[in-house]
N, CA, C and O atoms as a DFTB+ gen file, in Angstrom:
204 C
 N C O
     1  1       0.843      -1.174       0.000
     2  2       0.000       0.000       0.000
     3  2       0.884       1.231       0.000
     4  3       2.025       1.192       0.461
     5  1       0.351       2.319      -0.518
     6  2       1.059       3.597      -0.517
     7  2       0.659       4.375       0.733
     8  3      -0.529       4.540       1.008
     9  1       1.633       4.848       1.480
    10  2       1.373       5.612       2.698
    11  2       1.927       7.013       2.512
    12  3       3.076       7.192       2.109
    13  1       1.089       8.014       2.812
    14  2       1.516       9.413       2.702
    15  2       1.933       9.909       4.078
    16  3       1.170       9.809       5.039
    17  1       3.126      10.434       4.169
    18  2       3.665      10.946       5.428
    19  2       2.878      12.184       5.860
    20  3       2.552      13.042       5.040
    21  1       2.581      12.264       7.154
    22  2       1.817      13.412       7.646
    23  2       2.689      14.657       7.800
    24  3       2.168      15.770       7.869
    25  1       4.009      14.481       7.854
    26  2       4.898      15.624       8.032
    27  2       5.303      16.287       6.731
    28  3       5.198      17.506       6.597
    29  1       5.774      15.482       5.751
    30  2       6.298      16.064       4.512
    31  2       5.463      15.689       3.291
    32  3       5.767      16.136       2.186
    33  1       4.414      14.876       3.464
    34  2       3.489      14.467       2.400
    35  2       4.165      13.660       1.292
    36  3       3.661      13.612       0.170
    37  1       5.301      13.026       1.595
    38  2       5.947      12.124       0.642
    39  2       5.229      10.778       0.685
    40  3       4.734      10.371       1.736
    41  1       5.171      10.084      -0.455
    42  2       4.479       8.800      -0.535
    43  2       5.507       7.673      -0.543
    44  3       6.451       7.685      -1.333
    45  1       5.312       6.698       0.349
    46  2       6.193       5.538       0.445
    47  2       5.368       4.270       0.282
    48  3       4.208       4.225       0.691
    49  1       5.960       3.242      -0.313
    50  2       5.292       1.954      -0.450
    51  2       5.639       1.093       0.755
    52  3       6.809       0.911       1.089
    53  1       4.598       0.562       1.408
    54  2       4.766      -0.209       2.636
    55  2       3.978      -1.502       2.504
    56  3       2.861      -1.501       1.987
    57  1       4.556      -2.609       2.971
    58  2       3.819      -3.871       3.014
    59  2       2.814      -3.824       4.158
    60  3       3.112      -3.286       5.224
    61  1       1.619      -4.385       3.944
    62  2       0.571      -4.328       4.964
    63  2       0.923      -5.143       6.201
    64  3       0.445      -4.836       7.293
    65  1       1.752      -6.177       6.052
    66  2       2.159      -7.002       7.179
    67  2       3.636      -6.762       7.520
    68  3       4.362      -7.709       7.821
    69  1       4.076      -5.510       7.472
    70  2       5.478      -5.174       7.749
    71  2       5.848      -5.599       9.168
    72  3       5.068      -5.411      10.102
    73  1       7.038      -6.172       9.326
    74  2       7.470      -6.677      10.626
    75  2       8.503      -5.781      11.294
    76  3       8.998      -6.107      12.372
    77  1       8.831      -4.662      10.669
    78  2       9.746      -3.698      11.270
    79  2       9.101      -2.319      11.210
    80  3       8.138      -2.108      10.473
    81  1       9.631      -1.393      11.980
    82  2       9.144      -0.017      11.948
    83  2       9.534       0.594      10.613
    84  3      10.695       0.513      10.213
    85  1       8.582       1.204       9.920
    86  2       8.849       1.823       8.620
    87  2       8.990       3.322       8.827
    88  3       8.124       3.962       9.423
    89  1      10.095       3.877       8.327
    90  2      10.420       5.288       8.520
    91  2      10.375       6.008       7.181
    92  3      10.785       5.453       6.162
    93  1       9.883       7.235       7.179
    94  2       9.827       8.050       5.966
    95  2      11.248       8.345       5.484
    96  3      12.120       8.694       6.281
    97  1      11.474       8.203       4.183
    98  2      12.798       8.445       3.626
    99  2      13.181       9.909       3.597
   100  3      14.367      10.239       3.597
   101  1      12.186      10.799       3.571
   102  2      12.474      12.229       3.472
   103  2      12.712      12.878       4.829
   104  3      13.717      13.558       5.031
   105  1      11.780      12.663       5.760
   106  2      11.856      13.402       7.028
   107  2      12.123      12.511       8.239
   108  3      12.177      13.014       9.361
   109  1      12.292      11.209       8.046
   110  2      12.630      10.247       9.102
   111  2      11.578      10.118      10.198
   112  3      11.909       9.743      11.322
   113  1      10.318      10.421       9.894
   114  2       9.258      10.177      10.871
   115  2       8.729       8.758      10.687
   116  3       8.864       8.182       9.608
   117  1       8.134       8.197      11.723
   118  2       7.652       6.816      11.699
   119  2       6.322       6.757      10.959
   120  3       5.388       7.484      11.297
   121  1       6.234       5.883       9.938
   122  2       4.999       5.736       9.163
   123  2       4.100       4.657       9.736
   124  3       2.889       4.856       9.826
   125  1       4.665       3.512      10.128
   126  2       3.851       2.449      10.714
   127  2       4.696       1.587      11.634
   128  3       5.919       1.519      11.512
   129  1       4.001       0.926      12.568
   130  2       4.655       0.069      13.543
   131  2       4.081      -1.331      13.440
   132  3       2.889      -1.486      13.176
   133  1       4.899      -2.352      13.642
   134  2       4.402      -3.726      13.526
   135  2       3.540      -4.120      14.720
   136  3       3.759      -3.662      15.842
   137  1       2.559      -4.974      14.459
   138  2       1.789      -5.621      15.522
   139  2       1.967      -7.116      15.297
   140  3       2.907      -7.522      14.613
   141  1       1.111      -7.923      15.840
   142  2       1.219      -9.356      15.606
   143  2       0.875      -9.731      14.183
   144  3       1.402     -10.713      13.661
   145  1      -0.014      -8.957      13.531
   146  2      -0.440      -9.254      12.162
   147  2      -0.140      -8.099      11.237
   148  3       0.993      -7.934      10.784
   149  1      -1.156      -7.294      10.955
   150  2      -0.967      -6.156      10.059
   151  2      -0.267      -5.012      10.782
   152  3      -0.363      -4.874      12.001
   153  1       0.431      -4.202      10.010
   154  2       1.133      -3.056      10.582
   155  2       0.126      -1.968      10.938
   156  3      -0.880      -1.792      10.251
   157  1       0.401      -1.248      12.006
   158  2      -0.478      -0.170      12.446
   159  2       0.071       1.165      11.957
   160  3       1.221       1.506      12.235
   161  1      -0.747       1.917      11.231
   162  2      -0.319       3.212      10.712
   163  2      -0.238       4.232      11.834
   164  3      -1.022       4.192      12.783
   165  1       0.713       5.143      11.718
   166  2       0.828       6.228      12.667
   167  2      -0.331       7.191      12.455
   168  3      -0.764       7.409      11.324
   169  1      -0.828       7.761      13.535
   170  2      -1.960       8.667      13.448
   171  2      -1.610       9.869      12.569
   172  3      -0.544      10.465      12.722
   173  1      -2.498      10.216      11.663
   174  2      -2.287      11.348      10.774
   175  2      -1.818      10.963       9.388
   176  3      -1.942      11.759       8.458
   177  1      -1.280       9.761       9.222
   178  2      -0.842       9.336       7.891
   179  2      -1.999       8.656       7.171
   180  3      -2.801       7.956       7.789
   181  1      -2.078       8.866       5.867
   182  2      -3.151       8.268       5.074
   183  2      -2.562       7.221       4.144
   184  3      -1.361       7.222       3.877
   185  1      -3.421       6.320       3.649
   186  2      -2.930       5.227       2.820
   187  2      -3.853       4.988       1.641
   188  3      -5.001       5.434       1.625
   189  1      -3.321       4.267       0.642
   190  2      -4.090       3.850      -0.532
   191  2      -3.673       2.431      -0.863
   192  3      -2.486       2.142      -1.014
   193  1      -4.660       1.541      -0.976
   194  2      -4.362       0.148      -1.318
   195  2      -3.995       0.030      -2.779
   196  3      -4.519       0.758      -3.622
   197  1      -3.092      -0.890      -3.078
   198  2      -2.749      -1.185      -4.471
   199  2      -3.501      -2.428      -4.892
   200  3      -3.764      -3.303      -4.067
   201  1      -3.851      -2.519      -6.161
   202  2      -4.588      -3.694      -6.646
   203  2      -3.667      -4.743      -7.182
   204  3      -4.124      -5.795      -7.630
């Protein structure tokens, strides 16, 4: 899925079941954190599913 950073509005591609913390390449803010299953998005970031 594509995740838009809430700080710099850059778009990054993230796996829905990511097992590590995903950090924005531009501003180094955290985009999502792993849980037992699907990754949890950081509050304020938006996403778009890919088909």
